[in-house]
C-alpha positions as CSV (number, residue, x, y, z in Angstrom):
1,X,42.7,-11.3,2.8
2,X,41.4,-9.4,5.8
3,X,42.7,-12.1,8.2
4,X,46.2,-11.8,6.6
5,X,46.1,-8.0,7.1
6,X,45.1,-8.5,10.7
7,X,48.1,-10.8,11.3
8,X,50.4,-8.3,9.6
9,X,49.0,-5.4,11.8
10,X,49.5,-7.5,14.9
11,X,53.1,-8.1,14.1
12,X,53.8,-4.5,13.2
13,X,52.1,-3.1,16.3
14,X,53.8,-5.7,18.4
15,X,57.2,-4.8,17.0
16,X,56.5,-1.1,17.6
17,X,55.5,-1.8,21.2
18,X,59.1,-1.7,22.4
19,X,61.0,1.6,22.6
20,X,64.3,0.1,21.5
21,X,62.8,-1.3,18.3
22,X,61.2,2.1,17.5
23,X,64.5,3.7,18.0
24,X,66.2,1.2,15.7
25,X,63.6,2.0,13.0
26,X,64.2,5.7,13.4
27,X,67.9,5.2,13.0
28,X,67.4,3.0,9.9
29,X,65.0,5.5,8.4
30,X,68.0,7.9,7.9
31,X,70.4,5.3,6.5
32,X,70.9,1.5,6.3
33,X,73.3,0.1,8.9
34,X,75.3,-3.0,9.7
35,X,73.8,-5.0,12.6
36,X,77.1,-4.4,14.6
37,X,76.8,-0.7,14.1
38,X,73.2,-0.7,15.2
39,X,74.2,-2.7,18.3
40,X,76.9,-0.2,19.2
41,X,74.2,2.5,19.6
42,X,72.3,0.6,22.4
43,X,73.1,-0.2,26.0
44,X,72.0,-3.8,25.6
45,X,73.9,-6.9,24.6
46,X,74.5,-7.9,21.0
47,X,72.2,-10.9,21.5
48,X,69.5,-8.5,22.8
49,X,69.8,-6.3,19.8
50,X,69.7,-9.4,17.5
51,X,66.4,-10.5,19.1
52,X,64.9,-7.1,18.5
53,X,66.1,-7.1,14.9
54,X,64.4,-10.5,14.4
55,X,61.1,-9.2,15.8
56,X,61.4,-6.3,13.3
57,X,62.2,-8.7,10.5
58,X,59.3,-10.9,11.4
59,X,57.0,-7.9,11.2
60,X,58.4,-7.1,7.7
61,X,59.8,-3.8,8.9
62,X,63.5,-4.6,8.0
63,X,65.3,-5.9,5.0
64,X,68.6,-7.7,5.6
65,X,71.3,-8.0,3.0
66,X,74.1,-10.4,3.7
67,X,77.5,-10.0,2.2
68,X,79.9,-12.5,3.6
69,X,79.9,-11.9,7.4
70,X,78.4,-8.5,7.1
71,X,74.6,-8.1,7.6
72,X,73.2,-4.7,6.5
73,X,69.8,-3.7,7.6
74,X,67.5,-1.2,6.0
75,X,64.0,0.0,6.7
76,X,61.1,-1.6,4.9
77,X,58.4,1.1,5.2
78,X,55.4,-0.6,3.5
79,X,54.1,-2.3,6.7
80,X,54.3,1.0,8.5
81,X,52.1,2.6,5.8
82,X,49.5,-0.2,6.2
83,X,49.5,0.4,10.0
84,X,49.2,4.1,9.5
85,X,46.3,3.5,7.1
86,X,44.5,1.4,9.6
87,X,44.9,4.2,12.2
88,X,43.8,6.8,9.7
89,X,40.6,4.9,9.1
90,X,39.5,6.1,12.6
91,X,40.2,9.7,11.9
92,X,36.7,10.5,10.7
93,X,35.3,8.9,13.9
94,X,37.4,11.1,16.2
95,X,36.8,14.2,14.1
96,X,33.0,13.6,14.4
97,X,33.3,13.0,18.2
98,X,35.4,16.2,18.6
99,X,32.9,18.2,16.5
100,X,30.1,16.9,18.8
101,X,32.1,17.9,21.9
102,X,32.7,21.3,20.4
103,X,29.0,21.8,19.8
104,X,28.1,20.8,23.3
105,X,30.6,23.1,24.8
106,X,29.4,26.0,22.7
107,X,25.8,25.2,23.6
108,X,26.6,25.0,27.3
109,X,28.3,28.4,27.2
110,X,25.2,30.0,25.7
111,X,22.9,28.7,28.5
């Protein structure tokens, strides 16, 4: 189970590593879109957009519905929630470190 989650996180973070893919997700968060409509918004080839879409699909971040020749994409947010949860698990660590830094700064000001 843990290994499966690690592979999922690798795919999600890998997919999020490219600015065009993040922008595609942002656009699909507001409304589903056809692949051709999504491609029109980017200054890259349709083939390039298609490759980015496949990376997002492999990460589980997109859902594709095919009606004839029309491919509609929509955001699948669950993998993002898992990735956010993983990051949130480190929040306590950073808060403790910042609290320690704050204490040291206050102590140094007193002396």
